[in-house]
Backbone as JSON, one array per atom type, in Angstrom:
{
  "sequence": "MYIPLEWLFSIVTIAVAYGTYRLGRRDDEDYRQDIVDATIDHLIQENMVKWARRPNGEIELFPLDEK",
  "N": [[89.81, 91.04, 187.35], [90.41, 92.2, 184.1], [90.3, 91.32, 180.79], [91.11, 92.85, 177.83], [88.87, 92.89, 174.75], [90.07, 92.48, 172.34], [92.61, 91.11, 172.81], [91.8, 88.81, 174.0], [90.43, 87.69, 171.8], [92.44, 87.57, 169.9], [94.23, 85.52, 171.22], [92.64, 83.27, 171.16], [92.03, 82.95, 168.24], [94.7, 82.6, 167.47], [95.52, 80.14, 169.12], [93.58, 78.52, 168.16], [94.29, 78.43, 165.3], [96.73, 77.34, 165.44], [95.94, 74.75, 166.19], [94.71, 73.75, 164.33], [96.51, 73.63, 162.21], [98.3, 71.77, 163.37], [96.86, 69.63, 163.45], [96.38, 69.43, 160.66], [99.0, 68.75, 159.64], [99.34, 66.1, 160.91], [97.41, 64.65, 159.75], [98.4, 64.66, 157.05], [100.88, 63.43, 157.07], [100.07, 60.65, 157.79], [98.09, 60.01, 156.14], [98.72, 60.39, 153.32], [99.68, 58.4, 151.42], [97.28, 56.53, 151.49], [95.65, 58.57, 150.32], [96.66, 58.95, 147.78], [96.75, 56.13, 146.62], [93.73, 55.8, 146.79], [92.79, 57.78, 144.97], [94.07, 56.93, 142.49], [92.9, 54.28, 142.25], [90.23, 55.22, 141.85], [90.45, 56.58, 139.62], [91.16, 54.59, 137.84], [88.8, 52.79, 138.11], [86.96, 54.44, 136.83], [87.65, 54.29, 134.11], [89.58, 56.19, 133.05], [91.98, 56.58, 132.96], [94.94, 54.76, 131.34], [96.16, 51.6, 132.16], [98.13, 48.9, 133.36], [98.36, 45.7, 134.98], [101.32, 44.62, 136.76], [103.31, 41.74, 136.94], [104.15, 41.2, 139.63], [102.12, 42.57, 141.14], [101.92, 45.21, 140.94], [100.47, 48.36, 139.89], [100.76, 49.93, 136.82], [100.9, 52.71, 135.24], [99.91, 54.32, 132.13], [100.95, 56.91, 129.97], [98.41, 59.4, 128.41], [97.58, 59.72, 124.99], [97.57, 62.74, 123.67], [96.15, 64.38, 121.26]],
  "CA": [[90.77, 91.04, 186.24], [89.74, 92.57, 182.87], [91.22, 91.15, 179.73], [90.35, 93.4, 176.65], [88.5, 91.97, 174.17], [90.9, 92.22, 171.39], [93.35, 90.28, 173.38], [91.01, 87.7, 174.11], [90.17, 87.19, 170.48], [93.74, 87.3, 169.34], [94.85, 84.43, 171.82], [91.59, 82.34, 170.63], [92.32, 82.94, 167.07], [96.33, 81.9, 167.25], [95.29, 78.77, 169.62], [92.57, 77.49, 167.05], [95.01, 78.28, 163.83], [97.9, 76.4, 165.84], [95.51, 73.7, 166.6], [94.05, 73.08, 162.89], [97.52, 73.49, 161.49], [98.9, 70.73, 163.6], [95.99, 68.43, 162.84], [96.65, 69.02, 159.23], [100.2, 68.05, 159.39], [99.36, 64.9, 161.27], [96.63, 63.87, 158.86], [99.11, 64.83, 155.88], [101.8, 62.25, 157.03], [99.61, 59.51, 158.05], [97.07, 59.34, 155.15], [99.04, 60.86, 151.96], [99.53, 57.21, 150.58], [95.96, 56.19, 151.34], [94.77, 59.2, 149.36], [97.03, 58.69, 146.33], [96.08, 55.14, 146.58], [92.11, 55.8, 146.32], [92.75, 58.54, 143.75], [94.48, 55.87, 141.49], [92.11, 53.2, 142.03], [89.16, 55.82, 141.53], [90.61, 56.87, 137.98], [91.16, 53.29, 137.13], [87.53, 52.32, 138.06], [86.01, 55.12, 135.89], [88.36, 54.39, 133.18], [89.92, 57.64, 132.97], [93.62, 56.19, 132.83], [95.4, 53.69, 130.64], [97.01, 50.87, 133.0], [98.0, 47.47, 133.3], [98.9, 45.14, 136.26], [102.63, 43.87, 136.63], [103.25, 40.38, 137.44], [104.38, 41.63, 140.81], [100.87, 43.04, 141.44], [101.67, 46.57, 141.09], [99.85, 48.72, 138.62], [101.71, 50.79, 135.77], [100.01, 54.07, 134.62], [100.63, 54.65, 130.82], [100.33, 58.23, 129.36], [97.67, 59.22, 127.38], [97.98, 60.44, 123.82], [96.6, 64.1, 123.43], [96.4, 64.98, 120.02]],
  "C": [[90.05, 91.25, 184.86], [90.68, 92.55, 181.75], [90.54, 91.91, 178.24], [90.03, 92.67, 175.41], [89.34, 91.44, 172.79], [91.91, 91.16, 171.67], [92.91, 88.85, 173.32], [90.7, 87.01, 172.55], [91.55, 86.89, 169.67], [94.2, 85.75, 169.84], [93.77, 83.2, 171.3], [91.86, 81.98, 169.31], [94.01, 82.25, 166.79], [95.94, 80.51, 167.85], [94.48, 77.76, 168.63], [93.51, 77.35, 165.74], [95.94, 77.32, 164.26], [97.26, 74.81, 165.73], [95.3, 72.8, 165.35], [95.5, 72.84, 162.02], [98.3, 72.09, 162.02], [98.02, 69.26, 163.16], [95.85, 68.14, 161.41], [97.99, 68.31, 158.94], [100.13, 66.57, 159.68], [98.6, 64.13, 160.25], [97.47, 63.75, 157.27], [100.08, 63.49, 155.89], [101.07, 61.05, 157.15], [98.66, 59.09, 156.66], [97.52, 59.76, 153.59], [98.99, 59.64, 151.22], [98.17, 56.67, 150.34], [95.43, 57.12, 150.16], [95.38, 59.23, 148.0], [96.57, 57.33, 145.82], [94.6, 55.06, 145.99], [92.05, 56.74, 145.16], [92.91, 57.72, 142.59], [93.47, 55.1, 141.07], [90.49, 53.84, 141.59], [89.2, 56.12, 139.97], [90.45, 55.35, 137.15], [89.63, 52.73, 136.94], [86.61, 53.23, 137.1], [86.69, 55.13, 134.63], [88.97, 55.56, 132.43], [91.66, 57.36, 132.69], [93.89, 54.88, 132.13], [96.25, 53.1, 131.89], [97.0, 49.43, 132.6], [98.71, 47.28, 134.81], [99.99, 44.25, 136.0], [102.24, 42.44, 137.1], [103.5, 40.11, 139.09], [103.2, 42.01, 141.59], [100.56, 44.58, 141.43], [100.99, 47.1, 139.71], [100.53, 49.92, 137.88], [100.68, 51.51, 135.17], [100.76, 54.15, 133.27], [100.04, 56.03, 130.68], [99.47, 58.31, 128.29], [97.82, 60.06, 126.09], [97.05, 61.58, 123.55], [96.76, 64.66, 122.39], [95.19, 65.85, 119.59]]
}
């Protein structure tokens, strides 16, 4: 049985594209809040944002004055 190289390449490309798409969707759903939290923590650690901690433990971000 002979499968043309173009067909084989197309099948492999579609399978890899679909697999990486599904992995990206899974990671997006699982880690979105973790990524946002890590980004905000890093910005606070580097003193790039104005912030204050509320009594309930939440962090409040303030807009910067850009003049």
